[in-house]
N, C-alpha and C positions, 0 to 999 in steps of 0.2 A: 050707367055712367059708364063705370070701370069698361062694358063690354064693347061700348060705341069706341072707348079710347083704343082700346087692343083688336078692331078692323080698321078703324082709320088708320091706326099707324102698319095695318098689313097692307095695305089698300099703297099707301105711298110710298112703302118697302117694293111694293108689288110693279110699280111705274117706275119705279129706279133702276128696280132691275130691267125690266124690256126699254128705258131710255138707253141706258150704260149695251144694251146687245143690239140694239138699233144701231146708235152709235159705230160699235165695233162692227159691223155689219156692213155698214157702209163705208167705212175705211177700208176695208177688206176688197171689196168688192169690186168699186173702181179707185182703186188705187194704181191704175197704170194710165200708161197716157198711149193714143193712139197711137198705130205705126208711123206715118208720114211725122207726127209733131217729133216722136221718140228720133227718128232720122234726123230732122231738120236741129234738134235739140244736141247731139251728137255731131254733126258738123260744126253748128256755132260755138260749141266748146272746144273743138279738137283747133278752129283757126284762133279762136281767143288767146287758149295756152301758148301756140304758136308764136301768135302777134304780142305776148306779153315777153316770152322767154328768149325773144329778139331772135330767133330762129327763121323768117324769114330774109331779115339782111345777112344771116350766114350764107341762106343757099342764094341771094341774091352775087356776095363776092365766095359763088361756084362751091358751098359744101352744103350740100341735101341732104346727107345723111341724119341728122336728126330728124330733118321732116320725116322722111322716110320709116324712120324707128318710129315714129308717133302715130303716122298711117297704122304701121302691123301692132300698135298698142292697142285698136280701137276695136268693139268688138267682133270676132270672130265671123258673122250673119251680115258685118255691113262693110261695102266699098265706097271706094273713097279716091277722087281725081281731083290733085292740084294743079292749077294755072297759074302761073305767077308772068305778067306781061309788065312793060314801062310806060312809061304816060304817050308815046307812041303808036301804042298798040302790038308792038312787039316784041316776040313770047319769050322771055328767058328759062324756064323749063317746064315741064308739067310731070308729073309726078304722078301713078296709080299706084294702089295698095295691089301688093301681091295677088294672085289667082283670081284680082277682078277685071278682065275684060267685057262683058258681056252685061249690059243695064239690064235690070228686072224691069217690071212694069212699073214701080213707082219710084221716082228721081225725084230729088230736092236740088236746088240752085240754091247755092248763097254769093255774093261776089262784098267784098269789103277793100278801100284800102291801104296802103300800108305806106309809111314813110320812111327810107331809108339815105341816108347821105343830104339830107334835103330835096331828096327828089321824093315824087309821087309815084306808087305803083299798085294794081291790081291782082287783087288775088280773084281768081274763081275756080269757087269749090263744088263739084259735083258728088253725091251721094245719094245709094240706090241699096237696096236688099240682096245679096247671093244670089243668084240663080238656088232655085231647090227649099231656100230659107223662106221665101213669098208666102 
């Protein structure tokens, strides 16, 4: 009877170690998002931060310096272009991250409305991976 308890205890311990190892392996092996999803998330996060901090309003009032700084703060392999238009479609500004003129193979596009002084504007964001980092 004592040998049976020791054997059962050993099997439970081995099963526990196996399950723990399986959980750790699955977490480390599948911990990253696909490239397109990562690119889209960075773009959405950048737009959300710019909207919540009121930077689009400052840019409409002709001070886009902080938007340029925010684009420079994105990961080095990601390029981004932001275009702001008013309700009639007139372009207020277009800002492109430094050294990011050519589009890569993968392009993500996000559009969102922004309100400033009771008027509605549209932000059109395009993001892609810098040439050579694809």
